[in-house]
Structures are given as structure tokens and as C-alpha cells.
N, CA, C and O of each residue as an XYZ file, in Angstrom:
276
protein
N       8.368    -19.379    -11.082
C       9.586    -18.801    -10.534
C      10.642    -19.884    -10.369
O      10.331    -21.045    -10.106
N      11.859    -19.489    -10.524
C      12.951    -20.416    -10.340
C      13.654    -20.143     -9.009
O      13.371    -19.136     -8.360
N      14.536    -21.000     -8.607
C      15.126    -20.982     -7.271
C      15.934    -19.715     -6.989
O      15.883    -19.213     -5.867
N      16.665    -19.187     -7.947
C      17.551    -18.053     -7.731
C      16.862    -16.695     -7.855
O      17.535    -15.667     -7.782
N      15.569    -16.662     -8.037
C      14.841    -15.412     -8.260
C      14.669    -14.635     -6.949
O      14.323    -15.213     -5.918
N      14.917    -13.309     -7.000
C      14.700    -12.475     -5.824
C      13.374    -11.734     -5.989
O      13.001    -11.346     -7.096
N      12.670    -11.545     -4.874
C      11.352    -10.919     -4.932
C      11.077    -10.148     -3.654
O      11.599    -10.479     -2.590
N      10.238     -9.099     -3.771
C       9.815     -8.352     -2.592
C       8.488     -7.660     -2.891
O       8.161     -7.381     -4.044
N       7.731     -7.390     -1.827
C       6.462     -6.674     -1.924
C       6.488     -5.555     -0.891
O       6.835     -5.778      0.269
N       6.118     -4.344     -1.321
C       6.078     -3.186     -0.442
C       4.722     -2.511     -0.602
O       4.288     -2.253     -1.725
N       4.057     -2.225      0.498
C       2.776     -1.516      0.464
C       3.013     -0.064      0.859
O       3.796      0.215      1.766
N       2.324      0.877      0.167
C       2.482      2.299      0.466
C       1.259      3.069      0.001
O       0.598      2.661     -0.953
N       0.944      4.197      0.673
C      -0.162      5.043      0.218
C       0.313      5.939     -0.918
O       1.427      6.461     -0.875
N      -0.515      6.118     -1.918
C      -0.194      6.993     -3.053
C      -0.798      8.356     -2.744
O      -1.943      8.627     -3.105
N      -0.027      9.216     -2.076
C      -0.536     10.485     -1.541
C      -0.957     11.478     -2.616
O      -1.789     12.344     -2.344
N      -0.417     11.386     -3.817
C      -0.806     12.332     -4.860
C      -2.104     11.933     -5.565
O      -2.538     12.628     -6.484
N      -2.730     10.827     -5.155
C      -4.002     10.381     -5.717
C      -5.145     10.570     -4.718
O      -6.079      9.768     -4.685
N      -5.075     11.624     -3.904
C      -6.058     11.875     -2.848
C      -7.447     12.154     -3.429
O      -7.586     12.893     -4.404
N      -8.470     11.553     -2.819
C      -9.860     11.825     -3.173
C     -10.249     13.135     -2.502
O     -10.165     13.251     -1.279
N     -10.670     14.116     -3.281
C     -10.953     15.441     -2.732
C     -12.172     15.466     -1.818
O     -12.235     16.292     -0.907
N     -13.140     14.581     -2.038
C     -14.331     14.541     -1.180
C     -14.035     13.938      0.186
O     -14.381     14.514      1.217
N     -13.398     12.780      0.186
C     -13.183     12.051      1.438
C     -11.826     12.320      2.072
O     -11.660     12.124      3.275
N     -10.849     12.768      1.280
C      -9.505     12.991      1.792
C      -8.687     11.724      1.910
O      -7.580     11.751      2.447
N      -9.213     10.611      1.415
C      -8.519      9.332      1.526
C      -7.609      9.094      0.317
O      -7.826      9.642     -0.764
N      -6.591      8.268      0.530
C      -5.641      7.914     -0.519
C      -5.661      6.399     -0.723
O      -5.917      5.657      0.225
N      -5.394      5.926     -1.946
C      -5.366      4.477     -2.181
C      -4.052      3.857     -1.702
O      -3.025      4.531     -1.627
N      -4.104      2.586     -1.386
C      -2.921      1.816     -1.018
C      -2.429      1.097     -2.278
O      -3.214      0.488     -3.006
N      -1.129      1.178     -2.519
C      -0.512      0.513     -3.659
C       0.419     -0.580     -3.170
O       0.948     -0.501     -2.061
N       0.622     -1.594     -3.986
C       1.601     -2.645     -3.720
C       2.686     -2.544     -4.786
O       2.386     -2.539     -5.980
N       3.932     -2.463     -4.367
C       5.048     -2.442     -5.301
C       5.656     -3.839     -5.322
O       6.178     -4.315     -4.314
N       5.583     -4.486     -6.475
C       6.123     -5.826     -6.659
C       7.470     -5.705     -7.354
O       7.589     -5.027     -8.375
N       8.471     -6.352     -6.808
C       9.801     -6.306     -7.398
C      10.314     -7.734     -7.541
O      10.494     -8.445     -6.552
N      10.548     -8.140     -8.787
C      11.051     -9.481     -9.069
C      12.277     -9.331     -9.964
O      12.185     -8.815    -11.078
N      13.411     -9.781     -9.472
C      14.690     -9.686    -10.183
C      14.967     -8.282    -10.701
O      15.449     -8.119    -11.822
N      14.669     -7.270     -9.900
C      14.962     -5.896    -10.266
C      13.905     -5.206    -11.100
O      13.973     -3.991    -11.283
N      12.933     -5.934    -11.611
C      11.843     -5.329    -12.375
C      10.748     -4.914    -11.405
O      10.327     -5.708    -10.564
N      10.279     -3.658    -11.520
C       9.335     -3.084    -10.564
C       7.995     -2.846    -11.237
O       7.931     -2.403    -12.384
N       6.914     -3.149    -10.501
C       5.559     -2.897    -10.974
C       4.718     -2.422     -9.797
O       4.670     -3.084     -8.760
N       4.048     -1.267     -9.954
C       3.153     -0.748     -8.925
C       1.720     -1.091     -9.291
O       1.299     -0.862    -10.425
N       0.967     -1.636     -8.349
C      -0.429     -2.006     -8.557
C      -1.260     -1.492     -7.402
O      -0.831     -1.536     -6.249
N      -2.458     -1.002     -7.714
C      -3.362     -0.523     -6.674
C      -3.991     -1.735     -5.989
O      -4.329     -2.721     -6.644
N      -4.146     -1.656     -4.654
C      -4.860     -2.687     -3.902
C      -6.322     -2.284     -3.989
O      -6.748     -1.336     -3.330
N      -7.076     -2.985     -4.783
C      -8.427     -2.589     -5.150
C      -9.346     -2.460     -3.940
O      -9.483     -3.388     -3.142
N      -9.978     -1.278     -3.819
C     -10.971     -1.048     -2.781
C     -10.433     -0.639     -1.426
O     -11.210     -0.500     -0.481
N      -9.120     -0.440     -1.297
C      -8.558     -0.078      0.000
C      -8.072      1.374     -0.064
O      -7.116      1.693     -0.771
N      -8.756      2.250      0.693
C      -8.401      3.663      0.790
C      -8.349      4.029      2.266
O      -9.190      3.589      3.049
N      -7.359      4.835      2.646
C      -7.209      5.240      4.044
C      -6.947      6.739      4.118
O      -6.596      7.370      3.121
N      -7.121      7.292      5.297
C      -6.692      8.665      5.542
C      -5.171      8.648      5.695
O      -4.634      7.743      6.334
N      -4.468      9.621      5.129
C      -3.002      9.600      5.195
C      -2.442      9.537      6.615
O      -1.366      8.978      6.825
N      -3.149     10.096      7.584
C      -2.679     10.064      8.973
C      -2.772      8.691      9.620
O      -2.206      8.482     10.693
N      -3.469      7.756      8.998
C      -3.619      6.414      9.546
C      -2.540      5.460      9.040
O      -2.607      4.260      9.309
N      -1.552      5.970      8.313
C      -0.472      5.137      7.798
C       0.735      5.237      8.717
O       1.206      6.338      8.999
N       1.238      4.110      9.186
C       2.428      4.049     10.029
C       3.648      3.929      9.116
O       3.928      2.853      8.588
N       4.379      5.046      8.931
C       5.499      5.056      7.990
C       6.673      4.193      8.456
O       7.410      3.657      7.628
N       6.850      4.056      9.745
C       7.956      3.247     10.251
C       7.786      1.767      9.964
O       8.718      1.094      9.524
N       6.577      1.267     10.221
C       6.306     -0.155     10.023
C       5.668     -0.470      8.677
O       5.511     -1.637      8.319
N       5.300      0.572      7.928
C       4.675      0.440      6.610
C       3.394     -0.403      6.655
O       3.195     -1.314      5.851
N       2.529     -0.063      7.627
C       1.228     -0.723      7.772
C       0.182      0.315      8.159
O       0.515      1.441      8.529
N      -1.097     -0.081      8.068
C      -2.192      0.785      8.501
C      -2.292      0.685     10.019
O      -2.260     -0.409     10.583
N      -2.414      1.836     10.672
C      -2.589      1.836     12.123
C      -3.950      1.228     12.464
O      -4.873      1.283     11.652
N      -4.076      0.658     13.641
C      -5.304     -0.013     14.064
C      -6.460      0.933     14.277
O      -7.595      0.473     14.401
N      -6.227      2.259     14.326
C      -7.313      3.191     14.571
C      -8.236      3.362     13.363
O      -9.344      3.878     13.509
N      -7.804      2.943     12.184
C      -8.626      3.069     10.981
C      -9.636      1.924     10.953
O      -9.242      0.758     10.905
N     -10.961      2.245     10.984
C     -11.979      1.186     11.001
C     -11.912      0.278      9.784
O     -12.298     -0.888      9.872
N     -11.430      0.782      8.646
C     -11.361     -0.045      7.454
C     -10.215     -1.068      7.555
O     -10.181     -2.030      6.788
N      -9.283     -0.869      8.491
C      -8.154     -1.791      8.605
C      -8.540     -3.063      9.361
O      -7.737     -3.994      9.425
N      -9.723     -3.129      9.926
C     -10.143     -4.321     10.641
C     -10.208     -5.507      9.679
O     -10.840     -5.419      8.625
N      -9.569     -6.593     10.033
C      -9.609     -7.802      9.238
C      -8.486     -7.921      8.220
O      -8.435     -8.915      7.496
N      -7.583     -6.945      8.135
C      -6.477     -7.044      7.188
C      -5.247     -7.573      7.873
O      -4.205     -7.728      7.237
């Protein structure tokens, strides 16, 4: 990367990819570098949609899988 490059990372649940057995959704990371966008799944991280804090864009502490993140 060079000095003038702009970058950002945003985490979000992909609600349309819900697992029908467990009801959980995967967490995705949106990488944006100089206006180019790429969405990538965070491997192995699935949560219930109600455990996502939309205001702060993080997993609420009530989800046992969020321990240690």
C-alpha cells in the first residue's frame, strides 16, 4: 500500500444466507480500498441474527460464540 491509499473494513451478517437447521447467518467482512469493494466471509463465524448489534456493528456479548473475539 502507498501513503495516499484509503481503506476501510466493515463487518455485517449476511441475512439471506441463513442456515435453515440452526437459523444462524454468516458474518462477512467488506474490504474497501480506493473505492474497490470486496466481500469475504469470516470463516467459521455464524451467529443468530438477533445477536447482531446494528448500531455498533458488532456481535452482542450474549452470543456464546462471541467470547474471545
